[in-house]
VMD Tcl script that builds the backbone (N, CA, C; Angstrom):
set m [mol new atoms 126]
animate dup $m
set s [atomselect $m all]
$s set {name element resname resid chain x y z} {
  {N N MET 1 A 0.842 -1.201 0.000}
  {CA C MET 1 A 0.000 0.000 0.000}
  {C C MET 1 A 0.871 1.242 0.000}
  {N N PRO 2 A 0.456 2.296 -0.685}
  {CA C PRO 2 A 1.209 3.551 -0.648}
  {C C PRO 2 A 1.100 4.191 0.726}
  {N N LYS 3 A 2.045 5.039 1.023}
  {CA C LYS 3 A 1.991 5.746 2.303}
  {C C LYS 3 A 0.781 6.677 2.313}
  {N N PRO 4 A 0.077 6.768 3.445}
  {CA C PRO 4 A -1.145 7.578 3.509}
  {C C PRO 4 A -0.932 9.023 3.069}
  {N N ARG 5 A 0.193 9.612 3.506}
  {CA C ARG 5 A 0.417 11.023 3.198}
  {C C ARG 5 A 0.597 11.226 1.692}
  {N N VAL 6 A 1.361 10.319 1.074}
  {CA C VAL 6 A 1.593 10.428 -0.367}
  {C C VAL 6 A 0.286 10.218 -1.120}
  {N N ALA 7 A -0.464 9.188 -0.720}
  {CA C ALA 7 A -1.729 8.898 -1.390}
  {C C ALA 7 A -2.697 10.065 -1.216}
  {N N ARG 8 A -2.741 10.595 -0.005}
  {CA C ARG 8 A -3.681 11.684 0.262}
  {C C ARG 8 A -3.345 12.917 -0.565}
  {N N SER 9 A -2.057 13.279 -0.618}
  {CA C SER 9 A -1.669 14.460 -1.382}
  {C C SER 9 A -1.954 14.261 -2.868}
  {N N ALA 10 A -1.731 13.033 -3.358}
  {CA C ALA 10 A -2.008 12.742 -4.766}
  {C C ALA 10 A -3.503 12.846 -5.047}
  {N N ILE 11 A -4.314 12.300 -4.147}
  {CA C ILE 11 A -5.768 12.357 -4.312}
  {C C ILE 11 A -6.242 13.806 -4.277}
  {N N VAL 12 A -5.751 14.571 -3.317}
  {CA C VAL 12 A -6.150 15.977 -3.198}
  {C C VAL 12 A -5.752 16.748 -4.451}
  {N N ARG 13 A -4.520 16.519 -4.915}
  {CA C ARG 13 A -4.020 17.244 -6.078}
  {C C ARG 13 A -4.838 16.904 -7.320}
  {N N PHE 14 A -5.228 15.636 -7.427}
  {CA C PHE 14 A -5.972 15.199 -8.611}
  {C C PHE 14 A -7.441 15.600 -8.535}
  {N N ALA 15 A -8.029 15.472 -7.350}
  {CA C ALA 15 A -9.479 15.581 -7.229}
  {C C ALA 15 A -9.953 16.997 -6.906}
  {N N LEU 16 A -9.079 17.847 -6.400}
  {CA C LEU 16 A -9.519 19.151 -5.909}
  {C C LEU 16 A -10.215 19.996 -6.979}
  {N N PRO 17 A -9.630 20.163 -8.179}
  {CA C PRO 17 A -10.312 20.987 -9.183}
  {C C PRO 17 A -11.694 20.454 -9.539}
  {N N LYS 18 A -11.802 19.132 -9.720}
  {CA C LYS 18 A -13.092 18.541 -10.050}
  {C C LYS 18 A -14.069 18.738 -8.900}
  {N N ASN 19 A -13.584 18.553 -7.675}
  {CA C ASN 19 A -14.466 18.705 -6.519}
  {C C ASN 19 A -14.936 20.149 -6.377}
  {N N GLN 20 A -14.056 21.095 -6.673}
  {CA C GLN 20 A -14.451 22.504 -6.606}
  {C C GLN 20 A -15.584 22.785 -7.583}
  {N N ALA 21 A -15.433 22.302 -8.814}
  {CA C ALA 21 A -16.461 22.520 -9.829}
  {C C ALA 21 A -17.754 21.818 -9.433}
  {N N LYS 22 A -17.600 20.583 -8.946}
  {CA C LYS 22 A -18.770 19.797 -8.543}
  {C C LYS 22 A -19.471 20.477 -7.374}
  {N N LEU 23 A -18.685 20.995 -6.432}
  {CA C LEU 23 A -19.250 21.655 -5.258}
  {C C LEU 23 A -20.018 22.908 -5.672}
  {N N ALA 24 A -19.424 23.700 -6.547}
  {CA C ALA 24 A -20.084 24.920 -7.014}
  {C C ALA 24 A -21.378 24.589 -7.748}
  {N N PHE 25 A -21.330 23.546 -8.592}
  {CA C PHE 25 A -22.518 23.132 -9.338}
  {C C PHE 25 A -23.607 22.658 -8.389}
  {N N SER 26 A -23.220 21.823 -7.419}
  {CA C SER 26 A -24.186 21.293 -6.453}
  {C C SER 26 A -24.798 22.428 -5.625}
  {N N TYR 27 A -23.962 23.419 -5.273}
  {CA C TYR 27 A -24.437 24.546 -4.482}
  {C C TYR 27 A -25.461 25.361 -5.270}
  {N N ALA 28 A -25.172 25.584 -6.558}
  {CA C ALA 28 A -26.109 26.320 -7.409}
  {C C ALA 28 A -27.429 25.563 -7.541}
  {N N ILE 29 A -27.341 24.256 -7.755}
  {CA C ILE 29 A -28.552 23.434 -7.865}
  {C C ILE 29 A -29.346 23.496 -6.560}
  {N N ALA 30 A -28.641 23.414 -5.434}
  {CA C ALA 30 A -29.308 23.448 -4.134}
  {C C ALA 30 A -30.031 24.781 -3.931}
  {N N LEU 31 A -29.395 25.878 -4.328}
  {CA C LEU 31 A -30.034 27.193 -4.203}
  {C C LEU 31 A -31.283 27.278 -5.066}
  {N N ILE 32 A -31.170 26.820 -6.312}
  {CA C ILE 32 A -32.319 26.867 -7.221}
  {C C ILE 32 A -33.449 25.994 -6.693}
  {N N TYR 33 A -33.086 24.795 -6.231}
  {CA C TYR 33 A -34.093 23.866 -5.718}
  {C C TYR 33 A -34.785 24.437 -4.486}
  {N N THR 34 A -33.994 25.034 -3.593}
  {CA C THR 34 A -34.553 25.632 -2.381}
  {C C THR 34 A -35.489 26.786 -2.735}
  {N N ALA 35 A -35.052 27.638 -3.657}
  {CA C ALA 35 A -35.896 28.753 -4.093}
  {C C ALA 35 A -37.197 28.241 -4.703}
  {N N TYR 36 A -37.099 27.177 -5.491}
  {CA C TYR 36 A -38.294 26.583 -6.108}
  {C C TYR 36 A -39.236 26.036 -5.050}
  {N N LYS 37 A -38.663 25.346 -4.051}
  {CA C LYS 37 A -39.469 24.773 -2.982}
  {C C LYS 37 A -40.150 25.859 -2.157}
  {N N LEU 38 A -39.499 26.992 -2.018}
  {CA C LEU 38 A -40.077 28.093 -1.247}
  {C C LEU 38 A -40.936 29.001 -2.119}
  {N N ASN 39 A -41.151 28.584 -3.376}
  {CA C ASN 39 A -41.988 29.343 -4.310}
  {C C ASN 39 A -41.452 30.750 -4.561}
  {N N ILE 40 A -40.133 30.881 -4.539}
  {CA C ILE 40 A -39.532 32.161 -4.900}
  {C C ILE 40 A -39.486 32.267 -6.424}
  {N N ILE 41 A -39.187 31.127 -7.075}
  {CA C ILE 41 A -39.183 31.073 -8.536}
  {C C ILE 41 A -40.502 30.454 -8.972}
  {N N TYR 42 A -41.231 31.161 -9.803}
  {CA C TYR 42 A -42.537 30.666 -10.227}
  {C C TYR 42 A -42.448 30.046 -11.615}
}
mol reanalyze $m
mol bondsrecalc $m
mol representation Tube
mol addrep $m
């Protein structure tokens, strides 16, 4: 098995940009969905 620190840094380095985009997208969807549920958007 690879050392945890090396594996973790590699995972973070590889996954961070995708996770940032995914997080922003999910956040936008959550805001829209919440607004829809609260009947802010008709």
